[in-house]
C-alpha positions in Angstrom: 71.9 -55.8 -34.2 72.6 -52.1 -33.5 70.2 -49.2 -34.1 72.2 -48.1 -37.2 71.4 -51.4 -38.9 67.8 -51.1 -38.0 67.7 -47.6 -39.4 69.1 -48.8 -42.6 66.6 -51.6 -43.0 63.4 -49.9 -41.9 62.3 -46.7 -43.7 60.2 -44.7 -41.3 58.5 -41.5 -42.4 61.4 -39.4 -41.1 63.8 -41.2 -43.6 61.3 -41.3 -46.4 60.7 -37.5 -46.0 64.5 -36.8 -46.0 64.9 -38.6 -49.4 61.8 -36.9 -50.8 59.5 -39.8 -51.2 56.7 -38.5 -48.9 55.3 -35.1 -48.0 55.6 -35.4 -44.2 57.8 -37.0 -41.5 55.0 -37.2 -39.0 54.0 -40.4 -37.3 51.8 -42.7 -39.3 49.6 -43.3 -36.2 49.4 -40.0 -34.2 50.5 -37.5 -36.9 51.9 -35.3 -34.2 55.6 -36.3 -33.8 58.3 -37.1 -36.2 58.3 -40.8 -37.0 61.7 -42.4 -36.4 62.4 -45.9 -35.1 62.2 -44.9 -31.4 58.9 -43.1 -31.8 57.3 -45.7 -34.1 58.1 -48.7 -31.9 58.1 -47.2 -28.5 57.3 -43.5 -27.9 54.1 -43.1 -29.9 51.1 -43.2 -27.6 49.5 -45.9 -29.8 52.7 -48.1 -29.6 52.9 -47.5 -25.9 49.3 -48.6 -25.5 50.2 -51.8 -27.5 53.2 -52.6 -25.3 51.2 -51.9 -22.1 48.6 -54.3 -23.3 51.4 -56.8 -24.2 53.0 -56.4 -20.7 49.6 -56.9 -19.0 48.8 -60.0 -21.2 52.3 -61.5 -20.3 51.8 -60.7 -16.6 48.4 -62.3 -16.5 49.6 -65.3 -18.4 52.9 -65.8 -16.5 52.4 -64.1 -13.2 55.7 -62.3 -14.0 55.6 -58.5 -13.7 56.8 -57.3 -17.1 57.7 -53.7 -18.0 59.5 -53.2 -21.4 62.1 -50.4 -21.9 63.0 -48.9 -25.3 66.1 -51.2 -25.4 63.9 -54.3 -24.6 61.5 -53.4 -27.5 64.3 -52.6 -30.0 66.7 -55.4 -29.1 65.0 -57.9 -27.0 65.7 -58.7 -23.3 69.4 -59.6 -23.3 69.4 -61.9 -20.3 66.4 -63.9 -21.6 66.6 -66.9 -23.8 63.0 -67.9 -24.1 59.7 -67.3 -26.0 59.4 -63.7 -24.7 61.9 -62.3 -27.1 60.3 -64.0 -30.0 56.9 -62.5 -28.9 58.5 -59.0 -28.7 59.6 -59.5 -32.4 56.1 -60.5 -33.4 54.8 -57.4 -31.5 57.1 -55.1 -33.6 56.1 -57.0 -36.7 52.5 -56.3 -35.9 53.1 -52.6 -35.3 55.1 -52.4 -38.6 52.2 -54.2 -40.5 49.6 -51.9 -39.0 51.7 -48.9 -40.1 52.1 -50.3 -43.6 48.3 -50.9 -43.8 47.5 -47.5 -42.4 45.7 -48.7 -39.4 46.4 -48.4 -35.7 48.3 -51.2 -33.8 45.8 -53.9 -32.8 46.6 -56.3 -30.0 44.2 -58.8 -31.4 46.2 -58.9 -34.6 49.2 -59.8 -32.4 47.4 -62.6 -30.7 46.3 -64.0 -34.1 50.1 -63.9 -35.2 51.0 -65.7 -32.0 48.4 -68.4 -32.6 49.4 -68.8 -36.3 53.1 -69.1 -35.4 52.4 -71.6 -32.7 50.3 -73.8 -34.9 53.0 -73.7 -37.7 55.7 -74.6 -35.3 53.6 -77.4 -33.9 53.0 -78.9 -37.3 56.8 -78.7 -38.2 57.7 -80.2 -34.9 55.2 -83.0 -35.3 56.5 -83.8 -38.8 60.1 -83.8 -37.5 59.1 -85.9 -34.4 60.2 -83.1 -32.1 57.0 -82.2 -30.3 58.8 -82.2 -26.9 61.0 -79.4 -28.1 57.9 -77.5 -29.3 56.1 -78.0 -26.0 59.2 -76.8 -24.1 59.4 -73.7 -26.3 55.7 -72.8 -26.1 55.3 -73.8 -22.5 54.8 -70.1 -21.3 51.6 -69.9 -23.2 50.2 -73.2 -21.9 
């Protein structure tokens, strides 16, 4: 998915301001800078704090030093095919949901989303008799 497609799907304050639906293009969190995709999901100090906490959490969990770039946050880590990219998507969903609810990004909300997704996938895997696939996928959080 390229950035153009993301910009067409997600209406940040910058785009909403351009089409006259809101009074300001400023960031929903910091109210200082223009809110575009790059700022909202990566450059904003509140988003950066969220991703720093995410990286520390992953590093403590896996013992793997993780540092996410703008590209990693927007598109995932290209050479990875594991749970990490799914967790990055959940992180962006958490940031977007906080923006929509007019609250600052909360890492605890992210952890709750991870737990809820894990439980849902476990129930589905159990029903489909594919628990081993579930354990293989979620092994990084074991």
